[in-house]
C-alpha positions as CSV (number, residue, x, y, z in Angstrom):
1,M,-4.7,-28.1,1.4
2,I,-3.5,-27.3,-2.1
3,P,0.3,-27.4,-2.3
4,D,2.2,-24.2,-3.2
5,L,4.1,-25.4,-6.3
6,R,4.6,-22.4,-8.6
7,P,8.1,-20.9,-8.3
8,T,6.9,-17.3,-8.2
9,R,7.0,-15.5,-4.9
10,V,7.1,-12.2,-3.1
11,I,9.7,-12.0,-0.3
12,V,8.9,-9.6,2.4
13,D,11.6,-8.5,4.8
14,L,9.8,-7.9,8.1
15,D,12.9,-6.4,9.7
16,K,12.8,-3.7,7.0
17,I,9.2,-3.0,7.8
18,R,10.3,-2.6,11.4
19,E,13.1,-0.3,10.5
20,N,11.0,1.8,8.2
21,Y,8.4,2.2,10.9
22,R,11.0,3.5,13.4
23,E,12.4,5.9,10.7
24,V,9.0,7.4,9.9
25,K,8.3,7.6,13.7
26,R,11.4,9.7,14.1
27,T,10.5,11.9,11.1
28,A,6.9,12.4,12.0
29,A,7.5,13.0,15.7
30,S,3.8,12.1,16.4
31,E,1.7,9.1,16.9
32,L,1.3,6.9,13.8
33,M,-1.6,5.1,12.2
34,P,0.2,2.7,9.8
35,V,-2.0,2.2,6.8
36,I,-2.2,-1.5,5.9
37,K,-5.0,-1.6,3.5
38,A,-4.8,-3.6,0.2
39,D,-3.1,-6.5,2.0
40,A,-0.5,-4.0,3.4
41,Y,0.2,-2.7,-0.1
42,G,0.8,-6.2,-1.3
43,H,3.2,-7.1,1.6
44,G,0.8,-9.2,3.6
45,A,-1.5,-7.4,6.1
46,V,-1.5,-9.9,8.9
47,R,2.2,-10.4,9.2
48,V,2.9,-6.7,8.8
49,A,0.3,-5.9,11.4
50,E,1.8,-8.4,13.9
51,V,5.2,-6.7,13.5
52,L,3.9,-3.2,13.8
53,Q,1.8,-4.1,16.9
54,E,5.0,-5.5,18.4
55,E,6.7,-2.1,17.6
56,G,4.0,-0.3,19.6
57,A,1.6,0.9,16.9
58,G,-1.6,2.1,18.6
59,I,-4.0,2.0,15.7
60,F,-4.2,0.7,12.2
61,G,-5.9,2.1,9.1
62,V,-7.6,-0.2,6.5
63,A,-9.9,0.5,3.6
64,T,-12.7,-2.0,4.1
65,I,-14.6,-3.8,6.8
66,E,-13.4,-7.2,5.4
67,E,-9.8,-6.1,5.8
68,G,-10.5,-5.2,9.5
69,I,-12.2,-8.5,10.1
70,E,-9.2,-10.4,8.7
71,L,-6.9,-8.6,11.2
72,R,-9.3,-9.3,14.1
73,N,-9.6,-13.0,13.2
74,S,-5.8,-13.1,13.1
75,G,-5.5,-11.8,16.7
76,I,-4.9,-8.1,16.1
77,R,-6.5,-6.3,19.1
78,I,-5.5,-2.7,18.8
79,P,-8.0,-0.2,17.3
80,I,-8.6,-0.4,13.5
81,L,-10.0,2.6,11.6
82,V,-11.9,1.6,8.4
83,L,-11.1,4.5,6.2
84,G,-13.6,3.7,3.4
85,S,-17.2,4.8,3.6
86,V,-19.7,2.2,4.9
87,Y,-22.4,1.2,2.4
88,P,-25.0,-0.1,2.8
89,F,-25.6,1.1,6.3
90,E,-26.6,-2.3,7.6
91,N,-22.9,-3.1,7.5
92,Y,-22.4,-1.1,10.6
93,R,-23.3,-4.2,12.6
94,F,-20.1,-5.9,11.3
95,L,-18.1,-2.9,12.5
96,I,-19.6,-3.0,15.9
97,E,-19.4,-6.8,16.3
98,N,-15.7,-6.7,15.3
99,E,-14.9,-3.6,17.3
100,L,-13.8,-1.6,14.2
101,T,-13.9,2.2,14.1
102,P,-15.8,3.8,11.2
103,V,-15.4,7.1,9.4
104,I,-18.3,9.4,9.4
105,A,-18.7,11.8,6.5
106,S,-22.4,12.7,6.3
107,R,-25.5,13.4,8.5
108,I,-27.1,10.2,7.4
109,S,-24.1,8.1,8.3
110,L,-23.9,9.6,11.7
111,R,-27.6,9.0,12.3
112,E,-27.3,5.4,11.0
113,L,-24.3,4.7,13.2
114,Q,-26.1,6.0,16.3
115,S,-29.1,3.8,15.5
116,A,-26.9,0.7,15.0
117,A,-24.9,1.4,18.2
118,E,-28.1,1.9,20.2
119,G,-29.4,-1.4,19.0
120,Y,-26.3,-3.1,20.4
121,G,-26.4,-1.1,23.6
122,K,-22.8,0.1,23.0
123,K,-21.0,3.4,22.6
124,V,-19.1,3.4,19.3
125,S,-16.2,5.6,18.4
126,F,-15.8,7.2,15.0
127,H,-13.5,9.6,13.1
128,L,-15.0,12.5,11.2
129,E,-13.6,13.2,7.8
130,V,-13.4,16.9,6.7
131,D,-13.1,17.5,2.9
132,T,-10.6,20.3,2.4
133,G,-9.8,19.7,-1.2
134,M,-9.7,16.0,-2.0
135,G,-13.2,16.1,-3.5
136,R,-13.9,12.4,-2.8
137,T,-15.5,11.6,0.6
138,G,-15.8,13.8,3.6
139,V,-17.9,16.9,4.5
140,A,-17.2,20.5,4.0
141,P,-15.7,22.3,7.1
142,D,-18.9,24.1,8.0
143,T,-20.9,20.8,8.0
144,A,-18.1,19.1,9.8
145,V,-18.4,21.7,12.7
146,E,-22.2,21.0,12.8
147,L,-21.7,17.2,12.9
148,Y,-19.0,17.3,15.5
149,G,-21.3,19.3,17.7
150,L,-24.3,17.0,17.0
151,S,-22.3,13.9,17.9
152,A,-21.6,15.3,21.4
153,N,-25.3,15.2,22.1
154,L,-25.7,11.6,21.1
155,N,-25.6,8.8,23.6
156,N,-24.2,5.9,21.6
157,V,-21.4,7.5,19.5
158,Q,-18.3,9.4,20.3
159,C,-16.0,11.3,17.9
160,E,-12.6,9.9,18.7
161,G,-10.8,11.6,15.8
162,V,-11.0,14.2,13.0
163,F,-9.0,14.1,9.8
164,T,-8.6,15.3,6.3
165,H,-7.0,13.7,3.2
166,L,-4.2,15.5,1.4
167,A,-4.8,15.4,-2.4
168,R,-1.5,16.7,-3.8
169,A,1.1,16.4,-1.1
170,D,3.4,14.6,-3.5
171,E,3.3,17.3,-6.1
172,D,1.9,20.7,-5.0
173,W,2.8,21.9,-1.5
174,K,1.0,25.3,-1.9
175,Y,-2.3,23.4,-2.5
176,T,-1.4,21.2,0.5
177,L,-0.9,24.2,2.7
178,R,-4.3,25.6,1.6
179,Q,-5.9,22.3,2.7
180,I,-4.1,22.6,6.1
181,D,-5.4,26.2,6.5
182,L,-9.0,25.0,5.9
183,F,-8.5,22.1,8.3
184,N,-7.0,24.4,11.0
185,G,-10.0,26.7,10.4
186,F,-12.3,23.8,11.3
187,L,-10.2,22.9,14.3
188,N,-10.4,26.4,15.6
189,R,-14.2,26.3,15.5
190,I,-14.8,23.1,17.5
191,K,-14.8,22.7,21.3
192,E,-12.8,20.1,23.1
193,P,-10.8,18.6,20.2
194,P,-10.9,14.8,20.0
195,R,-8.0,12.4,20.9
196,Y,-6.8,12.0,17.3
197,I,-6.2,14.8,14.8
198,H,-4.6,13.6,11.5
199,A,-3.9,14.7,7.9
200,A,-0.5,13.6,6.8
201,N,0.1,10.6,4.5
202,T,3.7,9.7,3.7
203,A,4.1,12.6,1.3
204,G,2.7,15.0,3.9
205,I,5.0,13.6,6.6
206,L,8.1,14.1,4.4
207,G,6.9,17.5,3.2
208,G,6.7,19.4,6.5
209,A,5.6,19.6,10.1
210,E,2.5,21.6,9.2
211,T,0.6,18.4,8.2
212,R,1.5,16.2,11.1
213,F,-0.8,17.3,14.0
214,N,-0.8,14.6,16.8
215,M,-1.1,11.6,14.5
216,A,0.0,10.8,10.9
217,R,-1.0,8.0,8.5
218,P,2.1,6.6,6.8
219,G,1.6,4.1,4.0
220,L,4.3,4.0,1.4
221,A,7.1,4.8,3.9
222,I,6.3,1.8,6.0
223,Y,7.1,-0.4,3.0
224,G,10.2,1.5,2.0
225,L,8.7,3.2,-0.9
226,Y,8.7,6.9,-1.7
227,P,6.1,9.4,-3.0
228,Q,6.9,11.1,-6.3
229,S,8.3,14.3,-4.8
230,A,10.4,12.8,-2.0
231,V,14.1,13.6,-1.8
232,R,15.5,10.2,-1.0
233,E,18.8,11.5,0.2
234,N,17.1,12.9,3.3
235,Y,15.6,9.6,4.5
236,N,16.5,6.0,5.0
237,F,13.5,4.0,4.0
238,R,14.4,0.7,2.4
239,P,12.1,-1.4,0.2
240,A,10.8,-4.4,2.1
241,L,9.5,-6.3,-0.9
242,S,11.3,-8.4,-3.5
243,W,9.5,-10.3,-6.3
244,M,11.2,-13.4,-7.7
245,S,10.4,-16.1,-10.2
246,K,12.4,-18.7,-12.1
247,I,13.3,-19.7,-15.6
248,I,11.1,-22.6,-16.5
249,F,12.1,-23.0,-20.2
250,L,15.1,-22.1,-22.2
251,K,15.7,-22.2,-26.0
252,E,17.9,-20.8,-28.7
253,V,16.1,-19.1,-31.6
254,E,17.5,-18.0,-35.0
255,K,17.6,-14.4,-36.2
256,G,14.2,-13.2,-37.4
257,T,12.3,-15.6,-35.0
258,P,9.2,-13.9,-33.5
259,V,8.6,-14.3,-29.8
260,S,5.2,-14.2,-28.0
261,Y,1.7,-13.1,-29.1
262,G,1.5,-10.9,-32.2
263,G,5.2,-11.3,-33.0
264,T,5.9,-7.8,-31.8
265,W,9.5,-8.7,-31.2
266,T,11.8,-10.7,-33.4
267,A,15.3,-11.8,-32.7
268,H,17.9,-9.5,-34.4
269,R,20.5,-12.3,-34.1
270,R,20.7,-15.9,-32.9
271,S,19.4,-15.5,-29.3
272,K,18.8,-17.4,-26.1
273,I,15.3,-16.8,-24.8
274,A,14.2,-17.7,-21.2
275,T,10.6,-18.2,-20.3
276,I,9.9,-17.0,-16.8
277,C,6.9,-18.1,-14.7
278,V,5.1,-14.9,-14.2
279,G,2.5,-12.9,-16.2
280,Y,-0.2,-10.3,-16.0
281,A,-2.5,-12.7,-14.1
282,D,0.1,-12.4,-11.3
283,G,0.1,-8.6,-11.5
284,Y,3.1,-8.1,-13.9
285,P,1.5,-5.4,-16.1
286,R,1.1,-6.2,-19.8
287,I,2.0,-2.6,-20.6
288,L,5.6,-3.6,-19.7
289,S,5.9,-5.7,-22.8
290,G,9.2,-4.9,-24.5
291,K,10.0,-2.2,-21.9
292,S,11.1,-3.8,-18.7
293,S,14.0,-6.0,-17.6
294,V,14.6,-8.8,-15.2
295,I,17.8,-9.6,-13.3
296,I,19.4,-13.0,-13.7
297,K,22.8,-13.7,-12.2
298,N,23.1,-10.0,-11.5
299,R,22.6,-9.1,-15.2
300,R,19.8,-7.1,-16.6
301,C,17.9,-9.0,-19.3
302,P,15.3,-7.3,-21.4
303,V,11.7,-8.6,-21.4
304,V,11.0,-9.4,-25.1
305,G,7.6,-9.9,-26.8
306,R,4.3,-9.4,-25.1
307,V,3.7,-10.2,-21.5
308,C,1.4,-13.2,-21.4
309,M,-1.1,-14.1,-18.7
310,D,1.2,-16.6,-16.9
311,M,4.6,-16.1,-18.5
312,I,7.2,-13.6,-19.8
313,M,10.2,-14.1,-22.0
314,A,13.6,-12.5,-21.6
315,D,16.6,-12.4,-23.8
316,V,19.4,-14.0,-21.8
317,S,22.0,-14.3,-24.6
318,E,24.5,-12.3,-22.5
319,V,24.2,-14.3,-19.3
320,P,26.9,-17.0,-19.0
321,G,25.9,-20.3,-17.6
322,V,22.2,-19.5,-17.6
323,D,20.0,-22.5,-17.0
324,I,16.4,-23.7,-16.2
325,G,15.7,-23.1,-12.6
326,D,17.7,-19.9,-12.3
327,D,16.2,-17.1,-10.3
328,A,14.8,-14.0,-12.1
329,A,14.3,-10.8,-10.1
330,L,11.3,-8.8,-11.1
331,I,11.6,-6.4,-8.2
332,G,14.7,-6.3,-6.1
333,K,18.2,-7.7,-6.5
334,N,19.6,-11.1,-7.6
335,G,23.2,-11.8,-6.6
336,G,24.7,-8.3,-6.8
337,K,24.2,-4.6,-7.0
338,E,21.8,-4.5,-9.9
339,E,18.3,-3.7,-8.7
340,I,14.9,-3.2,-10.2
341,S,12.6,-1.0,-8.1
342,A,8.8,-0.7,-8.0
343,E,9.3,2.9,-9.0
344,E,11.2,1.8,-12.2
345,L,8.3,-0.5,-13.2
346,A,5.8,2.2,-12.4
347,R,7.7,4.7,-14.6
348,L,7.8,2.3,-17.5
349,A,4.1,1.5,-17.0
350,K,3.2,5.2,-16.7
351,T,1.6,4.7,-13.2
352,V,2.6,4.9,-9.6
353,N,4.5,2.5,-7.3
354,Y,1.3,2.0,-5.3
355,E,-0.3,0.3,-8.2
356,I,2.7,-2.0,-8.9
357,V,2.9,-3.5,-5.4
358,T,-0.8,-3.6,-4.7
359,G,-1.3,-5.2,-8.1
360,I,0.7,-8.3,-7.2
361,K,-2.0,-11.0,-7.0
362,R,-2.6,-13.3,-4.1
363,R,-1.8,-16.3,-6.2
364,V,1.8,-15.2,-5.8
365,S,3.1,-16.7,-2.6
366,R,4.3,-14.4,0.1
367,V,7.4,-15.5,1.9
368,F,8.4,-13.6,5.1
369,K,11.8,-13.3,6.6
370,K,13.1,-11.8,9.8
371,E,16.9,-12.0,9.4
372,S,17.9,-10.5,12.7
373,R,15.3,-12.3,14.8
374,D,15.2,-15.9,13.5
């Protein structure tokens, strides 16, 4: 086993995951399908799934078959919906062997699933995706009605759920309501609705009851993050992830000294520069060069020069007593009230908080804590 020696780590507070789940459950007032794709948005899928299974979650959503198999191999037994389309269709065998639930979004996928299930002598559940305005996967409402009726006459498949995906719930509620109208139109045309009917992501849940149906699919809220349009004062979700590293080198440089590749930053005075053990190979975006800050001893320190593959530099001239080995917070707090959020980094990088947290690479150690239960 290779020892974990690099002093850069993500710290995930599992109690906050637990609290956020309870908060979104109260808000949604419906059954929840926590979405734990992309390694639970960078938080560690297996440990997050264990906590949410303890909390009573009845079904999980993932993006890929591999993500579902990882959870099965780790002892997760509740239903798992693979939200991504299956291709090639031979991969249905891995779904069936691992008791994963696929999404159906075409005639051919329904036919291929029926064939695969028949070969195993099993009856396989699926969820039917209706495209009401996302324009990605899914079938138009008219075709969805047809497929739903067709599946009722097949021996080896069963439609357990129907759903749609909201495209603009974080920015355009009128468009969202048009999607819901189309989805309701579909629901009104099918006989004997399935067990699960779902549309709302986090933005939908927070936006209004119209989107929630009898199940919702929270992602961001589980991790204490907010969609772009959310009014934070109305909710109590708390970030579960902190990202920490350490100062591994410290030097004083004279005025006019260039720092990092290309010399894009030069010291405007005699300065103390700390090198911190994190870079874009860890998921700290290069576009943050000269824009972001880190927190050392509860003081914001600007990142100077270009972000390197494995290191960044920060001006720590104003930090008294700074030394090699001191912690540097990339996301979160470090000894006081000062805090850097995923949203702040996303704003500086001109992206979304999803990309920041899911972009933290697996070479960064995940450390899990459960303060109230250990």
